[in-house]
C-alpha positions in Angstrom: 124.4 -89.5 94.1 122.0 -92.0 95.4 122.9 -95.2 97.0 120.7 -98.2 95.8 121.3 -102.0 95.2 121.0 -104.3 92.3 118.5 -107.3 91.6 118.7 -109.5 88.5 117.1 -112.3 87.2 119.5 -114.5 84.9 117.9 -117.0 82.8 119.4 -119.2 79.9 117.8 -116.9 77.5 117.3 -113.7 79.0 118.5 -111.6 81.6 116.4 -109.0 83.3 117.7 -106.2 86.1 116.2 -104.0 88.3 117.6 -100.9 90.4 116.1 -101.5 94.1 115.3 -98.7 97.1 113.4 -100.9 99.6 110.6 -102.7 98.0 110.9 -100.3 95.1 112.0 -101.5 91.6 113.4 -98.4 89.3 114.7 -99.1 85.8 113.4 -102.5 84.8 115.6 -104.0 81.5 115.9 -107.0 79.6 118.7 -108.2 77.5 119.8 -111.5 75.6 122.3 -113.3 77.4 124.0 -114.2 74.0 124.7 -110.6 73.2 126.9 -110.6 76.1 130.3 -112.3 77.1 129.5 -112.7 80.8 127.5 -111.3 83.3 129.9 -108.8 84.5 129.6 -107.2 81.0 125.9 -107.3 81.0 125.7 -105.5 84.4 128.3 -102.8 83.3 126.3 -102.2 80.2 122.9 -102.1 82.7 124.4 -99.4 84.8 126.4 -97.0 81.9 123.7 -94.7 82.0 122.9 -94.3 85.9 125.3 -91.9 86.3 123.3 -90.4 89.4 123.2 -94.0 91.1 126.0 -95.6 93.0 125.2 -99.3 93.6 125.5 -101.1 97.1 124.5 -104.5 97.5 123.2 -107.1 94.7 121.3 -110.3 94.7 121.3 -112.8 91.3 118.7 -115.2 90.7 120.7 -117.9 88.3 119.4 -120.4 86.5 121.8 -123.0 87.6 123.5 -125.0 90.7 124.5 -122.5 93.0 127.1 -123.9 95.1 130.7 -122.9 95.8 132.5 -119.4 95.0 132.8 -119.9 91.5 129.6 -120.6 89.3 128.9 -121.6 86.0 125.3 -121.6 84.3 124.2 -125.3 83.1 122.2 -123.9 79.6 124.5 -120.4 79.1 128.4 -120.9 79.9 129.0 -117.7 81.7 131.4 -118.3 84.5 131.5 -115.4 87.6 132.1 -115.0 91.3 131.4 -112.7 93.8 134.9 -111.4 93.5 134.5 -110.9 89.7 131.3 -108.6 90.4 132.8 -106.7 93.3 135.9 -106.1 91.4 134.2 -104.9 88.0 131.1 -103.1 89.2 132.1 -102.2 92.6 129.5 -103.8 94.9 129.5 -104.3 98.6 127.7 -107.6 99.2 126.8 -109.9 96.4 124.4 -112.9 97.0 123.5 -115.7 94.1 120.5 -117.7 94.5 119.0 -120.2 92.3 116.5 -118.8 89.8 113.7 -120.7 91.4 114.9 -119.8 95.0 114.0 -116.0 93.6 111.1 -117.5 92.1 109.7 -118.9 95.5 110.9 -116.3 97.4 108.3 -113.9 95.3 105.4 -116.4 96.2 104.2 -114.3 99.7 104.1 -111.4 97.5 102.0 -112.7 94.7 98.4 -111.7 94.9 95.4 -113.2 92.9 96.1 -110.8 90.2 99.6 -112.6 89.6 97.9 -116.0 89.5 95.7 -118.2 87.5 93.8 -121.1 89.2 94.0 -124.5 87.7 92.9 -126.8 90.3 91.0 -125.0 93.5 91.8 -126.4 96.9 92.4 -125.1 100.6 95.7 -123.4 100.8 97.1 -124.0 104.2 99.4 -121.4 105.2 101.8 -123.2 107.3 102.4 -126.2 104.8 105.8 -126.3 102.3 104.7 -124.6 98.8 106.5 -126.3 96.1 107.5 -124.4 92.5 107.9 -126.1 89.0 108.8 -124.2 85.9 109.6 -125.6 82.2 111.1 -123.5 79.9 114.7 -123.3 79.0 115.2 -126.0 81.9 113.4 -127.6 84.5 113.2 -125.6 87.5 112.3 -126.4 91.1 112.2 -125.6 94.6 110.2 -125.7 97.8 109.3 -122.9 100.3 108.5 -123.0 104.0 108.1 -120.5 106.4 110.2 -120.3 109.9 109.5 -118.1 112.0 109.5 -114.4 110.7 111.1 -115.7 107.4 110.9 -117.6 104.2 113.5 -120.1 103.2 113.8 -121.8 100.6 115.0 -126.1 99.9 116.5 -126.0 96.4 118.0 -128.7 94.1 118.4 -129.8 90.8 115.1 -132.0 90.8 114.8 -131.1 87.4 117.4 -133.6 86.5 115.7 -136.6 88.3 114.6 -139.9 86.1 111.5 -139.3 84.0 109.1 -141.9 84.9 106.5 -142.8 82.4 103.1 -143.4 83.5 101.4 -145.5 80.6 102.6 -147.4 77.5 102.8 -144.6 75.3 105.2 -142.8 77.6 107.5 -145.9 78.1 107.7 -146.1 74.2 109.0 -142.4 74.3 111.2 -143.1 77.1 112.8 -145.7 75.1 113.1 -143.7 72.1 115.0 -140.9 74.3 117.1 -143.7 76.1 118.6 -144.3 72.2 119.8 -140.4 72.3 120.7 -140.0 75.9 122.4 -141.8 78.4 119.9 -140.1 81.1 116.6 -139.3 80.4 115.6 -136.7 82.9 112.5 -135.0 83.6 114.1 -131.7 82.2 114.6 -133.9 78.6 110.8 -133.9 78.0 109.6 -130.6 80.4 111.7 -127.8 78.9 111.4 -126.1 75.4 113.9 -128.4 73.8 111.8 -131.5 75.7 109.1 -130.4 73.8 111.1 -131.1 70.5 112.3 -134.4 72.0 108.9 -135.4 72.4 107.8 -134.7 69.2 110.6 -136.2 67.5 110.0 -139.8 69.5 106.6 -139.8 68.7 107.4 -139.3 65.0 110.3 -142.2 65.7 107.5 -144.4 67.0 105.1 -144.0 64.3 107.9 -143.9 61.6 106.9 -140.7 60.4 109.7 -138.5 59.1 109.6 -135.2 61.6 109.5 -132.0 60.5 112.5 -129.4 61.8 110.0 -127.8 64.4 110.9 -125.9 67.2 109.2 -125.5 70.3 106.9 -122.5 69.4 106.2 -124.1 66.0 105.0 -127.3 67.7 102.8 -125.6 70.2 101.6 -122.9 67.6 100.4 -126.0 65.5 98.6 -127.6 68.9 97.2 -124.5 69.6 95.4 -124.1 65.9 94.6 -128.3 65.5 96.9 -128.2 62.4 99.1 -131.2 63.2 97.9 -134.4 64.9 101.8 -135.1 65.6 101.9 -131.7 67.5 99.1 -132.2 69.6 100.1 -135.4 70.9 103.3 -134.1 71.9 101.7 -131.1 73.8 99.5 -133.2 75.4 101.8 -135.8 76.4 104.2 -132.9 77.7 100.9 -131.6 79.7 100.5 -135.1 81.2 103.9 -135.4 82.1 104.4 -132.3 84.2 101.1 -132.9 85.6 102.4 -136.3 87.0 105.7 -134.8 87.9 103.8 -132.1 90.0 101.8 -134.8 91.6 104.8 -136.4 92.3 106.4 -133.1 94.1 103.3 -133.0 96.4 103.8 -136.5 97.3 107.3 -136.0 98.4 107.1 -132.6 100.1 103.2 -132.7 101.5 102.9 -129.2 99.6 99.4 -128.3 100.9 100.5 -124.4 101.0 100.0 -125.1 97.3 101.6 -126.0 93.8 103.0 -122.7 91.6 103.9 -123.4 88.3 106.3 -120.9 86.5 108.3 -120.7 83.2 107.5 -119.3 80.0 106.0 -122.4 78.1 102.5 -122.9 80.1 101.6 -119.3 80.2 101.6 -119.7 76.1 99.1 -122.7 75.7 97.3 -122.4 79.0 94.1 -121.5 77.4 94.3 -124.3 75.0 94.9 -127.4 78.1 92.5 -129.7 78.9 92.2 -129.1 82.3 89.7 -132.0 83.8 92.8 -134.1 81.6 95.6 -132.3 83.8 94.3 -132.9 87.2 93.2 -136.3 86.3 97.2 -137.0 85.1 98.3 -135.0 88.1 96.3 -136.8 90.6 96.3 -140.6 89.3 98.8 -141.4 92.7 96.3 -144.6 93.4 95.6 -144.7 97.1 97.3 -141.1 97.1 95.0 -139.5 94.9 92.6 -137.3 97.2 96.2 -136.8 99.1 97.5 -134.9 96.4 93.9 -133.3 94.9 93.8 -131.2 98.4 97.0 -129.2 97.3 96.0 -126.0 94.9 97.6 -125.6 91.6 98.5 -122.7 90.4 100.3 -120.6 87.1 101.9 -117.8 87.8 101.1 -114.7 85.4 103.4 -112.1 87.2 106.0 -111.5 84.4 108.9 -110.5 86.8 108.7 -113.3 89.7 112.5 -113.4 89.9 113.1 -109.9 90.4 110.5 -109.7 92.9 112.1 -112.8 94.9 115.4 -111.4 94.5 114.5 -108.2 96.5 112.4 -110.4 99.1 115.7 -112.2 99.2 118.1 -109.2 99.5 115.7 -107.1 102.0 115.0 -110.4 104.1 119.3 -110.5 104.5 119.1 -107.1 105.4 116.4 -108.1 108.4 118.2 -110.7 109.6 121.5 -108.7 110.0 123.6 -110.5 107.4 124.4 -107.3 105.5 
């Protein structure tokens, strides 16, 4: 019987699991979260046919706040704890980290083939790095190096207020304020956020919106078939770039800006990069300040699993396991 660890990337839509032996991942599988009633159920299902393996320790990157002993996922509703996983599965040690903590921990291991350069600049190795990812929600994190270890400063920055940067965006904010008590950045920078932008623009123009989802809006942006969808996606990209620039102002992230999430990889070949960088650097006297930070799109398919592996192995190196 082989003793192995388990790592997982638990998103609002999908969960990816893998067995871990040192730095090597085995039997990576992906499941739809809605097909299972709980985290414990999907982990048990994954391990059902692993008869020659016993699991020891586990690290879960989770889409949502990670505080206290019992966790509830923001965009899914699963509630679980280390004790519930230990009781159901038999783990010795269980770690829960925010999904963007996991993605951030992967960055030191990413190679040029795992990244696409959006804005080239010299990366400062010792400087902070920031990670932002519009997908089901909007994840953010910051990575710093402390001695021989990497530490992530995570939070829920995606739920800070949306800050419009021109009159058109101000009108979108006004339209969203009719629908939401709190208009966060995530209300625009997410899959549902794309729909929110599209519907807000329709309301501003007094147009009856189609019942498009985010993928339908982005498809019409890509093929250029619908002016309102095109504007919605352009505004989405502008707001994302502005948000990234604000993160650099807050953190001095000259180690680099890294974009994750499922949305941008689908449209990266169609966005106006010059316009994106212009929106990113529209910071008045601090334009050149933010331009000193390079911007990368993470193209590696499993950064969350890589980061969970790094985190678990780092805890072992620290002697915490």
